[in-house]
VOGU-3710 file (C-alpha; in Angstrom, 3 decimals, decimal comma):
1> msptrpltfi> 0,000/0,000/0,000  1,252/3,478/-0,864  2,594/5,284/2,227  0,498/8,322/1,308  -2,762/6,388/1,050  -3,713/6,645/4,764  -3,117/10,404/4,610  -5,280/10,665/1,492  -8,066/8,781/3,258  -7,844/11,024/6,334
11> wsalspdsrk> -7,836/14,160/4,158  -10,897/13,020/2,202  -12,746/12,363/5,462  -12,254/15,930/6,682  -14,950/18,548/6,225  -14,322/21,352/3,689  -13,977/23,828/6,554  -11,366/21,652/8,266  -9,382/21,395/5,034  -9,450/25,171/4,635
21> rikrtffcti> -8,186/25,659/8,181  -5,339/23,187/7,682  -4,337/24,816/4,384  -4,469/28,266/5,969  -2,285/27,182/8,896  0,170/25,562/6,496  0,511/28,634/4,273  0,759/31,019/7,241  3,561/28,879/8,672  5,444/28,565/5,374
31> lrkepvhflh> 5,009/32,212/4,408  5,498/33,456/7,995  2,350/35,545/7,811  -0,170/36,465/10,490  -3,725/35,462/9,502  -6,398/38,152/9,285  -9,951/36,851/8,899  -12,739/38,710/7,110  -16,102/37,704/8,546  -18,910/38,412/6,102
41> csktggtalr> -22,113/39,521/7,808  -24,672/39,532/5,006  -25,671/42,829/3,382  -22,884/44,906/4,931  -20,744/45,515/1,832  -18,880/42,228/2,203  -19,297/41,177/-1,424  -17,589/44,350/-2,653  -14,801/43,852/-0,087  -14,243/40,248/-1,138
51> valrqypytr> -14,027/41,267/-4,814  -11,465/43,933/-3,939  -9,350/41,701/-1,684  -9,412/38,302/-3,358  -6,582/39,287/-5,720  -4,350/39,995/-2,700  -4,179/36,712/-0,740  -1,377/38,067/1,422  0,589/41,231/2,136  4,064/41,760/3,549
61> kyflalhghs> 2,829/40,882/7,032  -0,618/39,277/6,744  -2,372/36,313/5,157  -5,937/37,326/4,238  -8,649/34,739/4,894  -11,907/35,723/3,167  -14,912/33,901/4,623  -18,493/33,459/3,491  -21,708/34,055/5,430  -21,497/30,728/7,247
71> eklrnipsge> -18,278/31,464/9,152  -18,812/32,582/12,759  -16,469/34,300/15,209  -16,399/31,131/17,337  -14,857/29,275/14,371  -11,882/31,645/14,300  -9,098/30,567/16,681  -8,687/32,872/19,660  -5,709/35,153/19,145  -6,152/35,448/15,374
81> kvvifvrdpv> -7,201/38,830/13,983  -10,658/39,540/12,580  -12,102/42,260/10,319  -15,835/42,977/10,344  -18,123/45,479/8,640  -21,557/46,377/9,959  -24,367/48,715/8,920  -27,555/50,270/10,224  -30,076/47,411/10,642  -32,794/49,452/8,878
91> trfvsgfysr> -30,911/49,848/5,603  -29,606/46,293/5,973  -33,247/45,158/6,131  -34,091/47,028/2,915  -31,088/45,577/1,095  -31,749/42,083/2,424  -35,438/42,190/1,482  -34,720/43,079/-2,127  -31,768/40,711/-2,395  -34,050/37,779/-1,605
101> frrgmprhni> -36,986/39,323/-3,522  -34,892/39,036/-6,702  -33,409/35,704/-5,528  -29,921/37,200/-5,384  -29,883/38,005/-9,091  -28,045/38,990/-11,174  -24,989/37,805/-9,226  -26,729/34,645/-7,979  -29,957/32,753/-8,583  -31,026/31,179/-5,306
111> pwtpdeakaf> -34,670/30,002/-5,374  -37,087/31,143/-2,710  -37,897/28,803/0,119  -41,631/28,012/0,430  -41,817/30,424/3,383  -40,099/33,183/1,381  -42,517/32,649/-1,495  -45,408/33,120/0,920  -43,790/36,233/2,415  -43,289/37,883/-0,965
121> adfsspnela> -46,835/37,026/-1,967  -47,985/38,966/1,109  -45,513/41,861/0,911  -44,032/43,363/-2,250  -41,857/46,079/-0,667  -39,816/46,627/2,501  -42,031/49,563/3,465  -45,188/47,452/3,200  -43,713/44,732/5,398  -42,317/47,136/8,010
131> laldsgcrtr> -45,630/48,994/8,299  -47,513/45,733/8,826  -45,485/44,963/11,965  -47,848/47,142/14,004  -50,938/46,678/11,874  -54,289/46,928/13,623  -55,244/43,710/11,820  -54,077/40,740/13,864  -53,794/38,479/10,784  -51,776/41,067/8,870
141> rhravtamqs> -49,487/41,590/11,842  -48,950/37,836/12,217  -48,063/37,526/8,524  -45,555/40,349/8,882  -43,847/38,693/11,855  -43,744/35,376/9,987  -42,222/37,106/6,950  -39,532/38,786/9,074  -38,623/35,377/10,462  -38,660/33,677/7,049
151> ighvnasywd> -36,860/35,936/4,557  -33,139/35,295/4,237  -30,866/38,169/5,372  -33,899/39,853/6,953  -34,071/37,088/9,574  -30,327/37,199/10,342  -29,030/38,996/13,425  -25,483/40,192/13,998  -25,452/37,986/17,081  -25,738/34,955/14,772
161> wfgdksyfas> -22,115/35,651/13,809  -20,761/36,926/17,117  -22,496/34,940/19,852  -23,434/37,085/22,838  -22,102/40,216/24,549  -19,839/38,286/26,877  -18,215/36,238/24,117  -17,834/39,229/21,794  -16,190/41,205/24,596  -13,815/38,297/25,257
171> rredlffigf> -12,577/38,563/21,646  -12,072/42,327/21,679  -8,289/42,058/21,329  -8,780/39,980/18,172  -10,750/42,721/16,393  -8,251/44,059/13,862  -10,701/46,500/12,260  -14,389/47,400/12,503  -15,778/49,176/9,453  -19,171/50,654/8,660
181> qetlstdfev> -20,946/50,060/5,385  -22,210/53,657/5,438  -18,583/54,813/5,034  -17,380/51,794/3,072  -15,100/53,663/0,653  -13,245/55,692/3,286  -13,074/52,767/5,714  -11,622/50,583/2,981  -8,804/53,091/2,489  -8,032/52,971/6,230
191> lkaklglpra> -8,096/49,173/6,143  -5,780/49,136/3,114  -3,212/51,129/5,039  -3,442/48,858/8,098  -2,985/45,750/5,959  -0,276/47,229/3,766  -2,249/46,732/0,558  -1,115/48,498/-2,642  -2,846/51,615/-3,931  -4,167/49,562/-6,838
201> atlptddrqs> -6,564/47,750/-4,480  -9,975/49,338/-5,071  -13,612/48,530/-4,419  -15,653/47,500/-7,471  -17,942/50,097/-9,024  -19,940/47,585/-11,047  -23,459/46,990/-9,625  -23,291/43,241/-10,248  -19,931/42,762/-8,537  -21,028/44,938/-5,621
211> hrtppqfdir> -24,334/43,045/-5,421  -26,190/46,371/-5,312  -29,970/46,766/-5,245  -30,994/47,867/-8,771  -32,325/51,450/-9,003  -35,836/50,412/-10,084  -36,599/49,072/-6,595  -38,246/51,501/-4,184  -36,102/51,716/-1,036  -38,209/54,411/0,679
221> leerainnlr> -39,482/53,825/4,196  -42,095/55,810/6,051  -41,330/57,108/9,533  -43,574/54,517/11,187  -41,889/51,750/9,213  -38,464/52,925/10,420  -39,648/53,020/14,029  -41,108/49,502/13,723  -37,824/48,200/12,340  -35,804/49,823/15,103
231> kwyardyefi> -37,922/48,009/17,643  -37,638/44,715/15,759  -33,855/44,991/15,475  -33,288/46,397/18,986  -30,706/43,706/19,822  -28,806/44,438/16,618  -28,647/48,100/17,587  -27,071/46,980/20,858  -24,391/45,257/18,796  -23,871/48,398/16,698
241> rlceriagrk> -23,363/50,441/19,883  -20,728/47,943/21,053  -18,942/48,208/17,710  -19,015/51,996/17,897  -17,430/51,933/21,346  -14,703/49,558/20,261  -14,043/51,430/17,004  -14,059/54,756/18,846  -16,430/56,425/16,382  -20,098/56,631/15,503
251> mnpirrapgf> -21,825/55,086/12,519  -23,292/57,712/10,192  -27,003/58,125/11,030  -29,774/57,587/8,492  -30,618/60,801/6,690  -34,241/61,256/5,715  -36,352/63,146/3,249  -39,707/64,178/4,781  -41,567/61,010/5,713  -39,182/58,685/3,911
261> ldtdltharl> -35,719/57,230/4,063  -33,435/59,379/1,892  -33,256/57,594/-1,483  -30,114/59,515/-2,454  -27,970/57,411/-0,120  -25,881/55,136/-2,331  -25,091/52,839/0,634  -28,779/51,981/1,040  -28,638/50,053/-2,242  -25,641/47,835/-1,437
//
């Protein structure tokens, strides 16, 4: 029997995530680089960041590990550095709603789940769904709650990636950089400098690569809809406040036209 056959068998029995971790450890050891992990909370500008960074697998000092939505902070070894980007939960809701409404197209084509199909049959816009959360009609209100719990991205909380307050606080020293989607371009320049990336590293401007909400979709929200969403995502706002304290700066607030979310904000479409 070939001496490498047992190793081949063991390797094939490992999960894809385990193989990635072993490869990453191997390359970091050989290249003498410190790993920096990019956790991708959905609808926070992560797709644009991944497009910009994937052509730079390592810098003079760091090995860049770009993760998908499924990777959690608990999966990253303690002591290894982590980069995260977050955004206001209200605009994240709008972006997430339309991302699943169009099944991720044109970048992806992920069919609706049966529950998502029902939700989009009941609600055709983020504003309609958010307003229904405090509807005087009990049935309408129940459908809205069910939709919020069923639509991908919309039903995801920041705590899904970061555990609880105690665990997140325990990993504070591992947080290499906290960025805000509302200031994605300027934050990316700061991150570039910290990582030692070349000037040529830039965020994509193409809507498809950035996975931006197309302009024909109405992203406006009425004041009552915004207030309903802030109540719904109260725990996520707690997470945002923690990130602001750690980053030492405030996230840019939502600007509004009278009665509606300001549709001129480019970040609301990412």
